[in-house]
N, C-alpha and C positions, 0 to 999 in steps of 0.2 A: 230625347234630348230637347233641354227647356229653350224657350224661345227668348231672344234676346230683344230688349227694346233698343231699335236703332233710330229714332226720330233725328237724334243731335250727335254727331261724332266729332269731338274737339280736338285738334292737334295741338300739342304741345312738345316744344323742343326737349329732347331728352338730356341734353346738355345744359339746361339752365335750371337749377335749383331753384330759383327765384319765381320763375313761371310754373313749375311743377308744385311748388308749395301753395302758390295762388291757386292753381287747379282744384285743389282739394275741396274748396268750397262751390265749385261749379255745379250747376244743375245739367249739365250734359248728360245724356243717358250713356255715353261711352267717352273715355278719355284715351286718344291716340298718343303714346309716346313714341315721339318721331326719331327715329336714327337715321333717317334717309335725307331728304333735300334739306331739312333745315340744320344739319349738323355738318361741318366741314370734315373732310378725310381725315384731317390730323387730329379731330376731336372725338372720333368715333369710339374709340376704345374707352375713353373716359366716360363718353356718353351711355355705354351700355352699363358700367359700373353704376351710375347716377340711376339710370334706369331700373336695374336690379334691387337696389336700395330702396327705391321709391316703392316699387310693386310689393316687397316684404313688409315694409312700414306699413303702407297704406291699403293693402287689399282688404283687410277687415273692417275698416274705418271710414270708407267713403262709398257714398250710393253708386257713381258711376263705375261701369264695368271697364276694367284696365286692357286696353289693346296695346300692341308694340307695332309701329310700320317698321318692319325690317329694310335693310337693302335688297335690291333684285337679286334671285337667285344665281344670275350669271355673273354675280360680282365676288371678289374676294372677301367681301364683308358679310355676307348672308348667312354663313353656318357659324360664324363668330357671332352675330347677333343673337341666333337660336339658341346656341350654346349658353349665353349668359341669362336670357330673360324666359324661357322656359322654367318656371318654377311655380310652387303654389300661389295662387291669386291672379295669375295670368289668365285672362278670358279669352284672349283672340289675339290673332296675327293679321294685320294688314299687309298684302303683299302687293307691291307695286310693279309695274313693267312686265306683264306677264307676256307671253306669247300665244298661249291656249291654255284651256282648263287642265292640261296635262301637268303644267307647273304646280297646281293646285294639289294635285294627286300626289307628285314628288315631294312637295312640302308635308303634305298629311304624313308620308312614311317617315320623313325625319321627324315629325312630332310624335309618331308612335313611340319611337326610341326615347326621345327627351321626356316625355311624360313618364315613361317607365323608370328611367333614371331618376327624375325627382319624386316619385312616388305619388303620381297624379293620376287619378282615373282616367282610363283610356277614354279618348274622344273628347276631352274637358275643353282643350284650346280649339276654338273656332277659328275661321278662316274668312276675310273679306277681301276679295282681290279688288284692285284698281284695274278694271277690265279693258279699257281702250287707249293705253297709253304707246301701244307701238303698232305698226303696220301689220304686222304678223297678227296681233290679238284680233285686229278688225277682220280680218279674213278668216278667223277661226271662231267666231262667236258662238257657231251652231255647238261646238263641243260642249257648251254648257247644258244641253239636251239631255246627256247621260248624268245619271246620279253621281253626285260628288259628296263623299263624306267630308265632315266639318264645315261645309258651306253655310254661312250665317245670312250674307247677303252680298249684294254685288254693287259697286260704284263704279264711275267712270270718270275720265281725265280729259281735258283738253289740252293743256299747257304742255305736256310732255309729248304728246301726239304732233302736235304742229311743229315742236323743236325736231321730231324724229323725220318728219316729211320736208323740212327746209322752209317752212311757211314763215312769212314775215309776222303774220298776225292768225288768231283763230276767229278773228270777227270781220264783217263786212264793213266795218266803220275804220277809219284812221286812229279813232280813240280806241285802244283795247278795253276800256270801261264801257263803252256804248255800242249800239248796233247790235243786231243779231248774229248769232253763230253762223260760220260759213257753212255750206252744206255737208262737208266731212264731219263735222263736229255735231250737226243735229242728227245725222245718222248714227254716230258715236251713242248720243243721247238715247236715241231709239233703240238702238241694239242692245243697250244696257237694259232698258225695260222689258225687251224680249228675253233676253237671256235669264233674267231674274225670274219672269214669270214661267219660262220653261223648267227652272230649277226649282221653283216653290218657295223662293226666299226673296224678300225685301229688296227692292230697287232702291239705291241711295244715291241721291244727286251731288253733282260737284259743288266746288267752292264757288261762292260770290266774293269776287276778288277785291272789291272796294269794301273793307270792314266798316267804314265809316257811313255807308249809304244803308241805311237803317230801311227807308221806304224802298229803295230798290230791292234789298233782299226779300221784304216781306211781298213784293210783288212776285220775284220769281218764285218765291217759295209756293205761294196761292197758285201759280200756273204749274208747277212742277207737280203739286199734291192733284191737280185735276187731271194730270197726263198719267198718273198711277205710280210716282215715286213716293215712298212711304217715310224719307228722312233726307239729310242733307249734311255734307262736311262743314264744320266750322273753323275759322282760321284765327278766329278771336273771341275771347270770353263774351263780349257783348253781343255776339251773333246767336248765342245759345237761346236765351229766351224767344226772341222772335221765330226762331227756327222751331222751338218746341210749340210754340201756338200755332204754328201754320200748319203743322203735320198731325195736331191732333183735332179729332172731330169737335164741333161745335155743339152746343145744347141743341139748336134746331135740326142739325143733322142727325143728332141722336134720336132725338124724338120721332123724325120722319123714317128713320131706319126701323124704330121700333113699331110705328103703325104698319110698316110694310110687313115685317116679321110677323105680326099679331094677325094681320089680315089674311097670310098665307097659312098660318096656323089653324085660324078658324074655318078655312076652307081648303084643305089639303089637297082635293082632286082638281082644283082650279089651276087653269094654266095661265090665265091673265085675270087680273082684277083692276077695278077703278078706284083711285085713291085722289081724292082733292080734284076730279074732274081729268086725271090724266090715267091712262093706260099703263100699268105695270106687269112684268112677267118675271119668268125665272131668273133672267139676268139681273133685274132689279133686286131679286130677293138675296142673289149671290152678294151684289154690291152692299146691300144693308147688312148681311151678317158680316161682311167684312169691316163696315164702318163701326159695328159693336164690338167685334173682337180687338179693333183697334185701341178703343177706348178701354177694354179690359185689361190689355196688356201692362 
């Protein structure tokens, strides 16, 4: 199964033809046509048709891969969403408000049938869950340790989780745009990283809510990448370029990674080596190979 590049995943309301048209020129790695939170209940049926028309018209013409965020599986909307959008050109489904990885298995069975109906090759449509939006999911993140067909990445969310537990805010500051996440949401962030690593897929960081704050976005992206995240959700087109830059290896990082790989290739029996006066060992080699792979994708 091919690897998707998931540095930037841009949400686009599926009921806005204007925003959908504008998204065609985006450099986001993935466009997420949103049928969930950004679409009012009364507009969901129309948004499904708009999403279907967009996928059909644009699948072969635009570089970003096309995902759809459907409504949660335990709502009356989810099956209607899937029946409408699983057509040739759809690359994936973003599944919100899961309770455990079992929801992804259930979604996979649905996709098996819908792919067959649409004459799509089995397994084509991938899945990225928003894995921490419910208390049940937080208590079952170990379920991602088992193999999950179709899984392409894992992201997390703090907004719905705070609403689910009745929190006033997910931040330690009175201003939701400032301050660090409260401990529960820091845990959600960390569990996303661990679940993604256990499943062997990229961890995708959550949104930066102030889309005008480019400096803040760049700062959180740098920190996020150091921790192990491979990409980030974008909620505005202006966020895409800073995100793409932040989650792409720099030339100096690539040069250093090549030196490590070359050094171990020259001495394959070595357990540790000295490069620039610093000791490097096999974990450093693994990181170097990951850096080079990120640039190649």
